N, C-alpha and C positions, 0 to 999 in steps of 0.2 A: 042086690047088685053083687056081681062077682068081679074081682080084679084078677089081672093076669098073674099076680103074685100069690094068689090064694092057693096054698099047697093042698088044701082039701079038695079042690076042684081040678086043678091042673097038675100035670106031672112036673117033676123038676126040670126035665129037658125043655118042656114047653115054656116053663117060666124063664129059663135062661135064654131061649130063642127070642121070647118076647122082649126081654131086656136088651138083647143085642139089636133087635129091630128098632127099638125105641132110640137107643144111642146112635144107631146108624142114621135114623131119620133126623135126629137132632143135628148130627154132624153134617148131613147133606143140607139141612136148612141153613146152618151156619156158613157152610161153604158157598151156598147160593147167595146169602147176604153179602159175604165178603167179595164174591165174584161180581155181584151187582155194584158194590162200591168201587171195586177196581175198574170195572167197565165205565162207570160214571167218570172216574178220574181220567181214564184214557180218552173218553169222549171230549172232556174239557180240554185236554192237551191237544187233541186233534183239531178242536175248534180254534184254539190259540194258534196252532201251526197254520191252519187255513187263513186265519186273520193276518198272520205275518206275510204269507204268500200274497194275499190280496193287497196288503199295503205295498209290498214290493212291486206288484203289477201296476198299482196306481202311480207309484213313483216313476216307473218306466213310461207309462202313458203321458204323465206330465212332462217328462224329459223329451219325449217324442214331439209333443205339442209345441214345447218351447223351441225345439230344433226346427220344426216346420215354420214356426213364426219368424225365426231368425232368417230363414231362407226366403221369406216373402218380402218383396220390395214394393211399397206402395207409391204410385206416382202422385205428385202434388196436383196434377191436372189430367183431364182426359185427353186422348189423342190416339195417334197411330204409332205402334211400336216399329221402329226401324232398326234392324240389326246392323251393327258396325261391321266393317270389312277389315281384313288383315292386309299386310303389305302385298299379298298376292291378289287382293281384290275379292277374296272369298268371304262370305258371311260366316259367323260362328255356327257350328252344327253340334247336335247332341253327340257327346263322346269326345269332343275336342278337349285338349289340355290347355288350360288358361292359367294366367299368373295373377297374383293380387294386384288390384288397381287397374286392370285392363277393362276399358268400357266394352260391354257386350251389346248394348242396345240403347237407343235414345227414344224419347217421346217428345217430339217438338211441340212447341206451343203454336197451334195453327192460327191464333189470333193475330200474330205478327210474324210473317215469314220473310226469309231472305233467299237470295239466289247465289249459288256458288258457281263461278265461272273460272275459266283458265285462259290466261293471256300468254301468248308466245313470248319467250324471253326476248326475242329480237324486236318485238312490238311494245315492250313495256318500259322503254326508256323514259317516257314522259308520263307514265301512269302515276297518279297520286290520289290520296284519299280526298273525298269531297267532290270529285268530278261527276258530272251528270252522265247518266246512262239510260238506255232503253232496252227492255227485254221483251221477247215474244215467246209465248209458250208453244211448244210443238203441237199441243192439243188444240190450240186456238191461235194460229199464226196471224190471223187478220186483226187481232187486238194487241195493241202495244201497252206497255206498263212502264211508267216513269220510275227511275231508281237513282241512287247515288252510290259512289264507291265508299264502302264503310271500312274495309280492311284489306290489306295486301300483305301476303307472306313476305318476310324479309329476304328469303332466298328462293330461287327457282328450283323446281324439282321435276322428276319424271312422273308422268301419269302411268306409264307402263315400264316396268324394269327392263323389258326387252327392247324398248324404243328409246334412243338417246335424246330425243327432243325434250327440251325443258320448258316448263310453264311456271308462271306466277299464279298461285291460287288467289283469287280475288272474291271477296264477299260484297254483294250489292244489297243495300237496304232499299226495300220497296216503299214507294210513297204511300201506296194503299195495298191492302191484302184482300184479294177476291177469293173467299173461302169456297165459292161455288166451282171455280175452275182451277185454283192453285192447290195442288196436292204434293206432299213430300215425295221427292224422287222424280218429279216431272222434268223432262228435258226442256232446256230453254236455249234460245239464241239471243245474244246481247250485242249492243253497240255502246262503246264508251267514248264520250267526247273528250279528247285530250287537249284540244285547242279549237277555238272558234274564230274564223277569219271571214271578213266580207269577201275577200278574194285572195287566192293563193296559187302559186305555181307548184305543180307536183310532177315528179319524174319517177320512173320505175327504180326500185332499189338497186338493181344491177347496173344502172347507168352511173351511179356514184362510185368513183374510184378513189384511191388514196395515193397521192404523190408527195413524197417528202413529209408524210405525216399529216397532210392537209387534204380535206375532201375536195375533189375536182370532178367536173363534168366535161366531157369532150364535146365542144361545140363546133359546128361546121362553119368554116370561113372560106374565103376565096383561096386560101392556102391549104385547105384541107381541115382535118379535125385538129383543134388546138385545146389543150387543157385549160379550163377556166376554174379558178378557185371560187367555191360557192360557200355560202353560209347556210347550214342545214337548220330546218325547223322541225316540228314534230313529225313522227313517222306513223304511217298506217299500214295495214296489211298489204305488202307488195309495193307500196309507194312511199315517197318521202317528199316533204315540203321543202322547197328551196326559198329561203328567206331573202336572199340577195345573190346576184351574180348572173341570173338569167332573165330574159324577157319573154313574154308570150310570143310564140311563133318561132323561137330559136330552134334550129335542128340540132339534135344531139345524138351521140352514139349510145346505143342501148347497152354496150359493154366496152371494155377497154380496147380501142382500135390498135394499140401498140402490141397487144398480145397476139401470139401466133397460134394457128391451129395445129393439129397433129401432123400435117404435111409440111409445116414450117413456113407457111405463108399467112399473111394477114387476111382475115375474112371479115369484111365489114359491110358486104352487100346485104341489103334488106335488114340492116340492124340500126336504122336511124328512126328517130321519132321527134315530132315537134313538142316542145314544152307546152303544156296545156294548163289552163286554170283548174284549180281543185274544185271540190264540191262545196266548199265554204265551211267545212268543219273537219 
C-alpha cells in the first residue's frame, strides 16, 4: 500500500496538495457539522416562536368566544321577539345608537297574555283597577273575552307627539288566554264597565254646562229653558249619567242656550233632546 505522504512514490508538491485537500475536507466536514447544529438550534427557536404565536392566536380565539358569549342573551322561555319602539314609535334598527339600560326587545310569555288599551282622559274620571271589561280581537270580532282592569298609568300622556289628545294607558288582565287566536301586537277593541245600573238617565256631554261652578242642564219649561242643577254620575264616550235632577222625558238643550252664535243671536233651534234611559251599564 502507498500513502499520499510517501516521498518515494509522490512528489513533494503532490504530497502538499494532498495534505491541503485533507485539511480542507476536514474543515468542510467540521463546518457542515457546525452548520447542522446551528440549523437545529434555529429550527428549535423557530418552533418555539411558532408555538408562542399559536398560543397568542388561541388566546385571541378564546377572547373572541367570550366576547360573543357576552353578547348572547338567552331567553328564559320560548316566544316571539317583539322589538321595543322609541318615543317616535319606531322600532330599533341595525346601526342605531342606544344607551345602557334601554330595552331593545321583549319576549312575552304567551301562556298568560294581557291587553293594553288607551282610555281618553275625559272618559277616565271613574276608571279604577278591578273593574270588569270585555275585549274583542280585530282578527275575530265575533268572539268576546272577559277581562279586568289590572293597571292604570298615574298620568295621562299622548300617543302621538303631534296630536295633543291625552290618554290613560290601561292594562287589562284576561280571564283566559286563547293561544290559538291571541298573538302579541294584535289590535283589540274593549269596553270597561265603570258602573252598573238597573236604570239610568244619560245626556250628551255638551248638554252639561257649568253655572257658578255647579253642573247644570237647561231643561225646557213653559217659561223657556231654565238651568237645573244636576248631580253627575259616571261618564261614557260622549254621554254622561245624570244621578239626580232630571226625569225621563224631560226636554233639554243640547248646548248652552244663553250662548250666542257668530251673528250675535241665540241659536237653539233643533238643539233639544229628551232625556233618555241609559243602557244599564
